[in-house]
N, CA, C, O and CB atoms as a CASP TS submission, in Angstrom:
PFRMAT TS
TARGET T0000
AUTHOR 0000-0000-0000
METHOD Language model
MODEL 1
PARENT N/A
ATOM      1  N   MET     1       0.928  -1.134   0.039  1.00  0.00           N
ATOM      2  CA  MET     1       0.024   0.073   0.051  1.00  0.00           C
ATOM      3  C   MET     1       0.782   1.244   0.026  1.00  0.00           C
ATOM      4  O   MET     1       0.355   2.164  -0.670  1.00  0.00           O
ATOM      5  CB  MET     1      -0.873   0.135   1.220  1.00  0.00           C
ATOM      6  N   ILE     2       1.905   1.407   0.696  1.00  0.00           N
ATOM      7  CA  ILE     2       2.768   2.498   0.904  1.00  0.00           C
ATOM      8  C   ILE     2       3.472   2.625  -0.382  1.00  0.00           C
ATOM      9  O   ILE     2       3.349   3.679  -1.005  1.00  0.00           O
ATOM     10  CB  ILE     2       3.710   2.317   2.103  1.00  0.00           C
ATOM     11  N   LEU     3       4.228   1.628  -0.869  1.00  0.00           N
ATOM     12  CA  LEU     3       4.933   1.809  -2.065  1.00  0.00           C
ATOM     13  C   LEU     3       4.076   2.191  -3.280  1.00  0.00           C
ATOM     14  O   LEU     3       4.540   2.906  -4.168  1.00  0.00           O
ATOM     15  CB  LEU     3       5.660   0.609  -2.335  1.00  0.00           C
ATOM     16  N   SER     4       2.871   1.730  -3.315  1.00  0.00           N
ATOM     17  CA  SER     4       2.134   2.044  -4.467  1.00  0.00           C
ATOM     18  C   SER     4       1.593   3.442  -4.390  1.00  0.00           C
ATOM     19  O   SER     4       1.171   3.981  -5.413  1.00  0.00           O
ATOM     20  CB  SER     4       1.056   1.071  -4.661  1.00  0.00           C
ATOM     21  N   LYS     5       1.583   4.073  -3.204  1.00  0.00           N
ATOM     22  CA  LYS     5       1.232   5.609  -3.066  1.00  0.00           C
ATOM     23  C   LYS     5       2.417   6.356  -3.142  1.00  0.00           C
ATOM     24  O   LYS     5       2.348   7.401  -3.789  1.00  0.00           O
ATOM     25  CB  LYS     5       0.520   5.997  -1.732  1.00  0.00           C
ATOM     26  N   MET     6       3.591   6.026  -2.577  1.00  0.00           N
ATOM     27  CA  MET     6       4.856   6.772  -2.440  1.00  0.00           C
ATOM     28  C   MET     6       6.055   5.666  -2.956  1.00  0.00           C
ATOM     29  O   MET     6       6.709   4.967  -2.183  1.00  0.00           O
ATOM     30  CB  MET     6       5.063   7.317  -0.747  1.00  0.00           C
ATOM     31  N   PRO     7       6.182   5.671  -4.380  1.00  0.00           N
ATOM     32  CA  PRO     7       7.127   4.706  -4.734  1.00  0.00           C
ATOM     33  C   PRO     7       8.706   5.006  -4.156  1.00  0.00           C
ATOM     34  O   PRO     7       9.526   4.115  -3.934  1.00  0.00           O
ATOM     35  CB  PRO     7       7.074   4.638  -6.301  1.00  0.00           C
ATOM     36  N   ALA     8       8.906   6.241  -3.994  1.00  0.00           N
ATOM     37  CA  ALA     8      10.325   6.527  -3.401  1.00  0.00           C
ATOM     38  C   ALA     8      10.540   6.200  -1.902  1.00  0.00           C
ATOM     39  O   ALA     8      11.658   6.354  -1.410  1.00  0.00           O
ATOM     40  CB  ALA     8      10.652   8.030  -3.569  1.00  0.00           C
ATOM     41  N   ALA     9       9.582   5.789  -1.225  1.00  0.00           N
ATOM     42  CA  ALA     9       9.772   5.530   0.110  1.00  0.00           C
ATOM     43  C   ALA     9      10.601   4.301   0.428  1.00  0.00           C
ATOM     44  O   ALA     9      10.684   3.341  -0.337  1.00  0.00           O
ATOM     45  CB  ALA     9       8.523   5.437   0.708  1.00  0.00           C
ATOM     46  N   LYS    10      11.177   4.382   1.538  1.00  0.00           N
ATOM     47  CA  LYS    10      12.000   3.258   1.806  1.00  0.00           C
ATOM     48  C   LYS    10      11.375   2.631   3.104  1.00  0.00           C
ATOM     49  O   LYS    10      11.361   3.210   4.190  1.00  0.00           O
ATOM     50  CB  LYS    10      13.556   3.679   1.967  1.00  0.00           C
ATOM     51  N   VAL    11      10.848   1.356   2.861  1.00  0.00           N
ATOM     52  CA  VAL    11      10.221   0.764   3.937  1.00  0.00           C
ATOM     53  C   VAL    11      10.789  -0.483   4.521  1.00  0.00           C
ATOM     54  O   VAL    11      11.102  -1.364   3.721  1.00  0.00           O
ATOM     55  CB  VAL    11       8.977   0.531   3.580  1.00  0.00           C
ATOM     56  N   SER    12      10.972  -0.693   5.801  1.00  0.00           N
ATOM     57  CA  SER    12      11.640  -1.810   6.415  1.00  0.00           C
ATOM     58  C   SER    12      10.829  -2.392   7.618  1.00  0.00           C
ATOM     59  O   SER    12      10.102  -1.707   8.336  1.00  0.00           O
ATOM     60  CB  SER    12      13.032  -1.372   6.868  1.00  0.00           C
ATOM     61  N   LEU    13      11.028  -3.682   7.749  1.00  0.00           N
ATOM     62  CA  LEU    13      10.199  -4.306   8.780  1.00  0.00           C
ATOM     63  C   LEU    13      11.410  -5.021   9.733  1.00  0.00           C
ATOM     64  O   LEU    13      12.266  -5.779   9.279  1.00  0.00           O
ATOM     65  CB  LEU    13       8.991  -5.460   8.066  1.00  0.00           C
ATOM     66  N   ARG    14      11.293  -4.622  11.118  1.00  0.00           N
ATOM     67  CA  ARG    14      12.285  -5.078  12.117  1.00  0.00           C
ATOM     68  C   ARG    14      11.476  -5.972  13.059  1.00  0.00           C
ATOM     69  O   ARG    14      10.403  -5.656  13.572  1.00  0.00           O
ATOM     70  CB  ARG    14      13.016  -3.839  12.908  1.00  0.00           C
ATOM     71  N   LYS    15      12.071  -7.029  13.206  1.00  0.00           N
ATOM     72  CA  LYS    15      11.485  -7.972  14.204  1.00  0.00           C
ATOM     73  C   LYS    15      11.622  -7.474  15.572  1.00  0.00           C
ATOM     74  O   LYS    15      12.632  -6.889  15.963  1.00  0.00           O
ATOM     75  CB  LYS    15      12.119  -9.323  14.126  1.00  0.00           C
ATOM     76  N   SER    16      10.475  -7.740  16.380  1.00  0.00           N
ATOM     77  CA  SER    16      10.490  -7.426  17.682  1.00  0.00           C
ATOM     78  C   SER    16       9.473  -8.321  18.638  1.00  0.00           C
ATOM     79  O   SER    16       8.798  -9.258  18.212  1.00  0.00           O
ATOM     80  CB  SER    16      10.193  -5.984  17.725  1.00  0.00           C
ATOM     81  N   ARG    17       9.488  -7.936  19.780  1.00  0.00           N
ATOM     82  CA  ARG    17       8.601  -8.773  20.653  1.00  0.00           C
ATOM     83  C   ARG    17       7.542  -7.948  21.161  1.00  0.00           C
ATOM     84  O   ARG    17       7.637  -6.731  21.001  1.00  0.00           O
ATOM     85  CB  ARG    17       9.337  -9.419  21.817  1.00  0.00           C
ATOM     86  N   GLY    18       6.501  -8.457  21.778  1.00  0.00           N
ATOM     87  CA  GLY    18       5.521  -7.815  22.371  1.00  0.00           C
ATOM     88  C   GLY    18       4.605  -7.095  21.723  1.00  0.00           C
ATOM     89  O   GLY    18       4.063  -6.207  22.382  1.00  0.00           O
ATOM     90  N   GLY    19       4.214  -7.266  20.369  1.00  0.00           N
ATOM     91  CA  GLY    19       3.359  -6.680  19.748  1.00  0.00           C
ATOM     92  C   GLY    19       3.705  -5.115  19.375  1.00  0.00           C
ATOM     93  O   GLY    19       2.827  -4.297  19.101  1.00  0.00           O
ATOM     94  N   VAL    20       4.979  -4.847  19.403  1.00  0.00           N
ATOM     95  CA  VAL    20       5.309  -3.541  19.027  1.00  0.00           C
ATOM     96  C   VAL    20       5.093  -3.195  17.604  1.00  0.00           C
ATOM     97  O   VAL    20       5.496  -3.919  16.694  1.00  0.00           O
ATOM     98  CB  VAL    20       6.620  -3.308  19.351  1.00  0.00           C
ATOM     99  N   PHE    21       4.412  -2.010  17.404  1.00  0.00           N
ATOM    100  CA  PHE    21       4.228  -1.462  16.060  1.00  0.00           C
ATOM    101  C   PHE    21       4.467  -0.014  16.052  1.00  0.00           C
ATOM    102  O   PHE    21       3.705   0.769  16.620  1.00  0.00           O
ATOM    103  CB  PHE    21       2.862  -1.747  15.532  1.00  0.00           C
ATOM    104  N   GLU    22       5.653   0.394  15.331  1.00  0.00           N
ATOM    105  CA  GLU    22       5.955   1.757  15.406  1.00  0.00           C
ATOM    106  C   GLU    22       6.220   2.318  13.942  1.00  0.00           C
ATOM    107  O   GLU    22       6.804   1.576  13.152  1.00  0.00           O
ATOM    108  CB  GLU    22       7.169   1.958  16.351  1.00  0.00           C
ATOM    109  N   ILE    23       5.898   3.349  13.613  1.00  0.00           N
ATOM    110  CA  ILE    23       6.110   4.213  12.212  1.00  0.00           C
ATOM    111  C   ILE    23       7.162   5.312  12.478  1.00  0.00           C
ATOM    112  O   ILE    23       6.831   6.276  13.169  1.00  0.00           O
ATOM    113  CB  ILE    23       4.630   5.001  11.667  1.00  0.00           C
ATOM    114  N   THR    24       8.272   5.235  12.028  1.00  0.00           N
ATOM    115  CA  THR    24       9.427   6.210  12.269  1.00  0.00           C
ATOM    116  C   THR    24       9.664   6.848  10.829  1.00  0.00           C
ATOM    117  O   THR    24       9.672   6.141   9.821  1.00  0.00           O
ATOM    118  CB  THR    24      10.862   5.417  12.890  1.00  0.00           C
ATOM    119  N   VAL    25       9.841   8.117  10.795  1.00  0.00           N
ATOM    120  CA  VAL    25      10.201   8.887   9.689  1.00  0.00           C
ATOM    121  C   VAL    25      11.496   9.707   9.887  1.00  0.00           C
ATOM    122  O   VAL    25      11.422  10.656  10.667  1.00  0.00           O
ATOM    123  CB  VAL    25       9.087   9.759   9.363  1.00  0.00           C
ATOM    124  N   ASP    26      12.572   9.476   9.330  1.00  0.00           N
ATOM    125  CA  ASP    26      13.781  10.104   9.411  1.00  0.00           C
ATOM    126  C   ASP    26      14.224  10.232  10.837  1.00  0.00           C
ATOM    127  O   ASP    26      14.642  11.270  11.350  1.00  0.00           O
ATOM    128  CB  ASP    26      13.713  11.374   8.758  1.00  0.00           C
ATOM    129  N   GLY    27      14.062   8.855  11.530  1.00  0.00           N
ATOM    130  CA  GLY    27      14.488   8.732  12.858  1.00  0.00           C
ATOM    131  C   GLY    27      13.620   9.185  13.878  1.00  0.00           C
ATOM    132  O   GLY    27      13.973   9.058  15.051  1.00  0.00           O
ATOM    133  N   ARG    28      12.393   9.762  13.552  1.00  0.00           N
ATOM    134  CA  ARG    28      11.530  10.361  14.408  1.00  0.00           C
ATOM    135  C   ARG    28      10.138   9.487  14.361  1.00  0.00           C
ATOM    136  O   ARG    28       9.530   9.139  13.349  1.00  0.00           O
ATOM    137  CB  ARG    28      11.373  11.891  13.994  1.00  0.00           C
ATOM    138  N   LEU    29       9.805   9.229  15.722  1.00  0.00           N
ATOM    139  CA  LEU    29       8.614   8.260  16.001  1.00  0.00           C
ATOM    140  C   LEU    29       7.496   9.132  15.664  1.00  0.00           C
ATOM    141  O   LEU    29       7.373  10.243  16.179  1.00  0.00           O
ATOM    142  CB  LEU    29       8.494   7.655  17.577  1.00  0.00           C
ATOM    143  N   ARG    30       6.584   8.597  14.712  1.00  0.00           N
ATOM    144  CA  ARG    30       5.347   9.423  14.221  1.00  0.00           C
ATOM    145  C   ARG    30       4.122   8.614  14.713  1.00  0.00           C
ATOM    146  O   ARG    30       3.039   9.196  14.788  1.00  0.00           O
ATOM    147  CB  ARG    30       5.301   9.624  12.504  1.00  0.00           C
ATOM    148  N   PHE    31       4.226   7.318  15.052  1.00  0.00           N
ATOM    149  CA  PHE    31       3.080   6.318  15.603  1.00  0.00           C
ATOM    150  C   PHE    31       3.656   5.262  16.426  1.00  0.00           C
ATOM    151  O   PHE    31       4.655   4.630  16.082  1.00  0.00           O
ATOM    152  CB  PHE    31       2.258   5.586  14.430  1.00  0.00           C
ATOM    153  N   SER    32       2.957   5.054  17.625  1.00  0.00           N
ATOM    154  CA  SER    32       3.409   3.950  18.315  1.00  0.00           C
ATOM    155  C   SER    32       1.972   3.210  18.795  1.00  0.00           C
ATOM    156  O   SER    32       1.089   3.791  19.425  1.00  0.00           O
ATOM    157  CB  SER    32       4.454   4.428  19.567  1.00  0.00           C
ATOM    158  N   LYS    33       1.936   2.025  18.430  1.00  0.00           N
ATOM    159  CA  LYS    33       0.791   1.037  19.034  1.00  0.00           C
ATOM    160  C   LYS    33       0.756   1.140  20.382  1.00  0.00           C
ATOM    161  O   LYS    33      -0.339   1.345  20.905  1.00  0.00           O
ATOM    162  CB  LYS    33       0.972  -0.466  18.738  1.00  0.00           C
ATOM    163  N   LYS    34       1.845   1.029  21.138  1.00  0.00           N
ATOM    164  CA  LYS    34       1.985   1.024  22.593  1.00  0.00           C
ATOM    165  C   LYS    34       1.403   2.297  23.052  1.00  0.00           C
ATOM    166  O   LYS    34       0.568   2.211  23.953  1.00  0.00           O
ATOM    167  CB  LYS    34       3.459   0.863  23.069  1.00  0.00           C
ATOM    168  N   SER    35       1.688   3.432  22.605  1.00  0.00           N
ATOM    169  CA  SER    35       1.153   4.685  23.271  1.00  0.00           C
ATOM    170  C   SER    35      -0.332   4.877  22.815  1.00  0.00           C
ATOM    171  O   SER    35      -1.174   5.249  23.632  1.00  0.00           O
ATOM    172  CB  SER    35       2.060   6.012  22.870  1.00  0.00           C
ATOM    173  N   ALA    36      -0.613   4.654  21.668  1.00  0.00           N
ATOM    174  CA  ALA    36      -2.024   4.762  21.045  1.00  0.00           C
ATOM    175  C   ALA    36      -2.894   3.558  21.622  1.00  0.00           C
ATOM    176  O   ALA    36      -4.100   3.797  21.662  1.00  0.00           O
ATOM    177  CB  ALA    36      -1.955   4.685  19.335  1.00  0.00           C
ATOM    178  N   GLY    37      -2.559   2.517  21.998  1.00  0.00           N
ATOM    179  CA  GLY    37      -3.343   1.417  22.421  1.00  0.00           C
ATOM    180  C   GLY    37      -4.049   0.696  21.220  1.00  0.00           C
ATOM    181  O   GLY    37      -5.020  -0.041  21.394  1.00  0.00           O
ATOM    182  N   ARG    38      -3.514   0.948  20.020  1.00  0.00           N
ATOM    183  CA  ARG    38      -4.124   0.312  18.824  1.00  0.00           C
ATOM    184  C   ARG    38      -3.270   0.387  17.637  1.00  0.00           C
ATOM    185  O   ARG    38      -2.240   1.061  17.645  1.00  0.00           O
ATOM    186  CB  ARG    38      -5.425   0.926  18.496  1.00  0.00           C
ATOM    187  N   PHE    39      -3.694  -0.342  16.524  1.00  0.00           N
ATOM    188  CA  PHE    39      -2.904  -0.193  15.336  1.00  0.00           C
ATOM    189  C   PHE    39      -3.424   1.022  14.537  1.00  0.00           C
ATOM    190  O   PHE    39      -4.541   1.471  14.792  1.00  0.00           O
ATOM    191  CB  PHE    39      -2.946  -1.495  14.487  1.00  0.00           C
ATOM    192  N   PRO    40      -2.736   1.504  13.687  1.00  0.00           N
ATOM    193  CA  PRO    40      -3.102   2.810  12.917  1.00  0.00           C
ATOM    194  C   PRO    40      -4.385   2.271  11.922  1.00  0.00           C
ATOM    195  O   PRO    40      -4.424   1.144  11.428  1.00  0.00           O
ATOM    196  CB  PRO    40      -1.617   3.479  11.926  1.00  0.00           C
ATOM    197  N   ALA    41      -5.222   3.121  11.774  1.00  0.00           N
ATOM    198  CA  ALA    41      -6.262   2.871  10.736  1.00  0.00           C
ATOM    199  C   ALA    41      -5.891   3.073   9.419  1.00  0.00           C
ATOM    200  O   ALA    41      -4.954   3.844   9.212  1.00  0.00           O
ATOM    201  CB  ALA    41      -7.367   3.642  10.926  1.00  0.00           C
ATOM    202  N   GLY    42      -6.508   2.465   8.372  1.00  0.00           N
ATOM    203  CA  GLY    42      -6.230   2.651   6.930  1.00  0.00           C
ATOM    204  C   GLY    42      -5.199   3.610   6.510  1.00  0.00           C
ATOM    205  O   GLY    42      -4.004   3.322   6.441  1.00  0.00           O
ATOM    206  N   ASP    43      -5.692   4.746   6.237  1.00  0.00           N
ATOM    207  CA  ASP    43      -5.017   5.953   5.618  1.00  0.00           C
ATOM    208  C   ASP    43      -4.223   6.625   6.629  1.00  0.00           C
ATOM    209  O   ASP    43      -3.497   7.545   6.252  1.00  0.00           O
ATOM    210  CB  ASP    43      -6.016   6.958   5.016  1.00  0.00           C
ATOM    211  N   GLU    44      -4.251   6.288   7.919  1.00  0.00           N
ATOM    212  CA  GLU    44      -3.590   6.846   8.875  1.00  0.00           C
ATOM    213  C   GLU    44      -1.988   6.562   8.728  1.00  0.00           C
ATOM    214  O   GLU    44      -1.178   7.412   9.099  1.00  0.00           O
ATOM    215  CB  GLU    44      -4.191   6.367  10.129  1.00  0.00           C
ATOM    216  N   VAL    45      -1.622   5.447   8.222  1.00  0.00           N
ATOM    217  CA  VAL    45      -0.286   4.926   8.149  1.00  0.00           C
ATOM    218  C   VAL    45       0.290   6.036   6.950  1.00  0.00           C
ATOM    219  O   VAL    45       1.390   6.556   7.135  1.00  0.00           O
ATOM    220  CB  VAL    45      -0.249   3.121   7.718  1.00  0.00           C
ATOM    221  N   LEU    46      -0.389   6.319   5.899  1.00  0.00           N
ATOM    222  CA  LEU    46       0.091   7.337   4.998  1.00  0.00           C
ATOM    223  C   LEU    46       0.113   8.772   5.330  1.00  0.00           C
ATOM    224  O   LEU    46       0.895   9.610   4.883  1.00  0.00           O
ATOM    225  CB  LEU    46      -0.598   7.244   3.918  1.00  0.00           C
ATOM    226  N   ALA    47      -0.916   8.959   6.232  1.00  0.00           N
ATOM    227  CA  ALA    47      -0.802  10.407   6.893  1.00  0.00           C
ATOM    228  C   ALA    47       0.490  10.631   7.736  1.00  0.00           C
ATOM    229  O   ALA    47       1.096  11.703   7.755  1.00  0.00           O
ATOM    230  CB  ALA    47      -2.061  10.666   7.887  1.00  0.00           C
ATOM    231  N   CYS    48       0.864   9.483   8.454  1.00  0.00           N
ATOM    232  CA  CYS    48       1.963   9.497   9.321  1.00  0.00           C
ATOM    233  C   CYS    48       3.255   9.875   8.577  1.00  0.00           C
ATOM    234  O   CYS    48       4.136  10.600   9.037  1.00  0.00           O
ATOM    235  CB  CYS    48       2.085   8.172   9.986  1.00  0.00           C
ATOM    236  N   ILE    49       3.253   9.312   7.416  1.00  0.00           N
ATOM    237  CA  ILE    49       4.538   9.453   6.621  1.00  0.00           C
ATOM    238  C   ILE    49       4.637  10.466   5.492  1.00  0.00           C
ATOM    239  O   ILE    49       5.659  10.575   4.816  1.00  0.00           O
ATOM    240  CB  ILE    49       4.836   8.186   6.029  1.00  0.00           C
ATOM    241  N   ALA    50       3.460  11.264   5.292  1.00  0.00           N
ATOM    242  CA  ALA    50       3.301  12.291   4.281  1.00  0.00           C
ATOM    243  C   ALA    50       3.970  13.595   4.816  1.00  0.00           C
ATOM    244  O   ALA    50       3.965  14.617   4.130  1.00  0.00           O
ATOM    245  CB  ALA    50       1.761  12.513   3.939  1.00  0.00           C
TER
END
């Protein structure tokens, strides 16, 4: 989904434990499942990186 909307984006997946899901952009945390208590909704991922 991300690459189809933003082909120049560099996306990586890092293995972790405990259900951690974070979105970082240029080293800055933009979304944290732990802080929000939920996964991001559909277009919320794109909004975080735009």
